[in-house]
C-alpha positions as CSV (number, residue, x, y, z in Angstrom):
1,M,87.1,75.1,-70.2
2,S,86.9,71.8,-68.5
3,L,89.2,68.9,-69.3
4,D,86.2,67.0,-70.7
5,E,85.3,69.8,-73.1
6,I,88.9,69.9,-74.2
7,M,89.2,66.2,-74.7
8,N,86.0,66.2,-76.8
9,R,87.1,69.1,-78.9
10,V,90.5,67.5,-79.8
11,A,88.8,64.2,-80.4
12,A,90.6,62.3,-77.6
13,D,88.7,59.2,-76.5
14,K,89.1,60.2,-72.8
15,G,86.1,62.6,-73.0
16,S,82.4,62.0,-72.5
17,N,82.0,61.6,-76.2
18,A,83.8,58.2,-75.8
19,H,85.1,56.6,-72.6
20,N,84.2,59.5,-70.2
21,Y,87.5,59.4,-68.2
22,A,88.1,63.1,-68.2
23,V,85.7,63.9,-65.4
24,H,87.6,61.6,-63.1
25,Y,90.9,62.8,-64.3
26,E,89.9,66.4,-63.5
27,R,88.9,65.4,-60.0
28,H,92.1,63.5,-59.3
29,F,94.7,65.4,-61.3
30,D,93.6,69.0,-60.8
31,A,95.8,69.6,-57.7
32,P,99.0,67.9,-58.8
33,I,99.0,68.8,-62.5
34,R,96.9,71.9,-63.1
35,E,97.3,73.7,-59.8
36,R,100.9,72.8,-58.9
37,G,102.2,72.3,-62.5
38,G,103.5,68.8,-61.9
39,T,104.6,66.1,-64.3
40,L,102.3,63.8,-66.1
41,V,103.6,60.8,-68.1
42,E,101.2,59.0,-70.5
43,I,102.1,55.5,-71.7
44,G,100.6,55.0,-75.1
45,I,99.9,58.2,-77.1
46,C,98.7,56.9,-80.5
47,G,97.6,60.0,-82.4
48,G,98.7,62.4,-79.6
49,Y,95.1,63.8,-79.1
50,S,95.2,63.5,-75.3
51,L,98.7,65.1,-75.2
52,R,97.2,68.1,-76.8
53,A,94.4,68.2,-74.3
54,W,96.6,67.7,-71.3
55,R,98.9,70.6,-72.5
56,E,95.9,72.9,-73.0
57,W,94.3,72.0,-69.7
58,A,97.5,72.3,-67.6
59,P,99.8,74.8,-69.5
60,N,102.2,75.0,-66.6
61,A,102.7,71.2,-66.2
62,R,105.2,69.0,-67.8
63,I,103.4,66.6,-70.1
64,I,105.3,63.7,-71.5
65,G,104.2,61.0,-73.9
66,V,105.7,57.5,-74.2
67,D,105.1,55.0,-77.0
68,T,106.7,51.9,-78.5
69,E,105.7,53.2,-82.0
70,A,108.3,55.7,-83.2
71,R,105.8,57.2,-85.7
72,F,103.5,58.3,-82.9
73,V,106.4,59.8,-81.0
74,Q,107.7,61.7,-84.0
75,A,104.2,63.0,-84.8
76,A,103.8,64.3,-81.2
77,A,107.2,65.8,-81.2
78,A,106.5,67.6,-84.5
79,E,103.6,69.3,-82.7
80,G,105.9,70.5,-79.9
81,A,105.1,67.8,-77.4
82,E,107.7,66.1,-75.2
83,A,107.6,62.5,-76.3
84,Y,109.9,59.5,-76.1
85,H,110.2,56.3,-78.0
86,G,110.5,53.3,-75.7
87,D,108.9,50.5,-73.7
88,G,107.3,51.6,-70.5
89,T,107.7,48.1,-69.0
90,K,111.5,48.2,-69.1
91,H,114.0,49.5,-66.5
92,P,116.5,51.0,-68.9
93,F,113.7,53.2,-70.4
94,W,112.6,54.6,-67.0
95,N,116.3,55.1,-66.1
96,M,116.7,57.2,-69.2
97,L,113.6,59.3,-68.2
98,H,115.0,59.7,-64.7
99,D,118.3,60.9,-66.2
100,K,116.2,63.5,-68.1
101,G,114.7,64.8,-64.8
102,V,111.4,63.1,-65.2
103,D,109.8,62.7,-61.8
104,P,106.1,62.0,-62.4
105,D,103.3,63.2,-60.2
106,V,100.9,61.3,-62.4
107,V,101.2,58.3,-64.7
108,V,98.5,57.2,-67.1
109,D,98.7,53.8,-68.7
110,D,96.9,53.9,-72.0
111,G,99.2,51.4,-73.6
112,S,98.6,47.9,-75.0
113,H,95.8,47.1,-72.5
114,F,97.4,43.6,-72.2
115,A,97.2,42.5,-68.6
116,N,100.8,41.2,-68.5
117,Q,102.1,44.6,-69.7
118,Q,99.8,46.6,-67.4
119,K,101.1,44.6,-64.4
120,A,104.7,44.9,-65.5
121,A,104.5,48.6,-66.0
122,F,102.8,49.2,-62.6
123,D,105.3,46.9,-60.7
124,L,108.2,48.8,-62.3
125,V,107.0,52.3,-62.1
126,F,104.9,52.6,-59.0
127,P,107.8,52.0,-56.5
128,R,109.7,54.8,-58.3
129,L,107.0,57.4,-57.8
130,K,107.1,60.1,-55.2
131,S,104.8,60.2,-52.2
132,G,101.3,61.3,-53.2
133,A,101.7,60.4,-56.8
134,I,98.8,58.8,-58.8
135,Y,99.0,55.9,-61.2
136,A,96.0,55.4,-63.5
137,I,95.2,52.4,-65.8
138,E,92.7,53.0,-68.6
139,D,90.4,50.8,-70.6
140,L,89.8,48.0,-68.1
141,H,86.9,46.8,-70.3
142,A,89.6,45.3,-72.5
143,T,90.3,42.7,-69.8
144,Y,86.8,41.2,-70.5
145,W,87.3,40.9,-74.3
146,P,87.2,37.3,-75.5
147,E,90.0,35.1,-76.7
148,P,92.5,35.4,-78.2
149,Y,93.0,38.7,-76.4
150,H,93.4,37.0,-73.0
151,R,95.8,34.4,-74.3
152,I,98.0,37.0,-76.0
153,G,97.8,39.5,-73.1
154,G,98.3,37.2,-70.2
155,G,94.8,36.9,-68.9
156,S,92.7,39.4,-67.0
157,V,94.2,42.4,-65.1
158,M,91.4,42.4,-62.5
159,P,92.8,39.8,-60.1
160,F,95.9,41.9,-59.9
161,L,94.0,45.1,-59.3
162,M,91.9,43.4,-56.6
163,S,95.1,42.2,-54.9
164,L,96.0,45.9,-54.6
165,V,92.8,46.4,-52.7
166,D,93.7,43.5,-50.5
167,R,97.1,45.0,-49.8
168,L,95.3,48.3,-48.9
169,N,93.0,46.6,-46.4
170,N,94.9,43.7,-44.8
171,H,96.6,45.6,-42.0
172,G,97.3,43.2,-39.1
173,S,96.8,40.1,-41.1
174,V,99.6,37.5,-41.5
175,N,100.8,35.4,-44.5
176,P,101.1,31.6,-44.3
177,K,104.5,31.9,-42.8
178,G,103.2,34.1,-39.9
179,H,104.8,37.3,-41.1
180,A,102.7,40.5,-40.9
181,V,101.4,41.7,-44.3
182,A,102.1,45.4,-44.9
183,N,100.1,48.0,-46.8
184,A,103.4,48.8,-48.6
185,M,103.0,51.9,-50.8
186,I,99.3,52.1,-51.5
187,K,97.2,54.9,-50.0
188,A,94.0,54.5,-52.0
189,V,92.5,52.6,-54.9
190,H,89.6,54.3,-56.8
191,F,87.6,52.3,-59.4
192,Y,85.4,53.9,-62.0
193,T,84.0,52.5,-65.2
194,S,87.0,51.1,-67.2
195,V,89.6,53.1,-65.2
196,V,91.4,52.8,-61.9
197,F,93.5,55.2,-59.9
198,I,96.1,54.0,-57.4
199,E,97.5,56.6,-55.0
200,K,100.9,56.2,-53.4
201,V,101.5,56.8,-49.7
């Protein structure tokens, strides 16, 4: 059964019945998660529907849910999922996960959808990821919602994401001080409707 079919069956909004992310997830995550049984960390689990789908689609993978709402974590844990209560934008939380042997191959940010938190999580987590890891940010349509969403969430995330594209493509360029600008850690950036995938070198 495809990931999309599973997402639809468990009523997760990642399937074609809602946001239609699953087809892209299956393309990008099949090798690291389903085939090699890697580790997927999802930030923001709400009702835990997608955790059920990930676990069914990739039974040999380590699937981990993270949420700031203790009730969501408790509900997921009651179903046998590995879930942790904490803030995915904070160093101590990721240090705790590291101490538990969490070394993600894939991170999916389905958290608050606030730009400031999306940027903070990416800046914190992406440098920690192994070579070849993939970082996905969902629900980019939220960045176009009207006020007061932008005011609360720190504006739009799109300029930040486009800066990642600049970092990917500006080899040989120099900054105003004359220093070469490096690609840093980004191998590729893939945009689809409302979701982006950033691959690490």
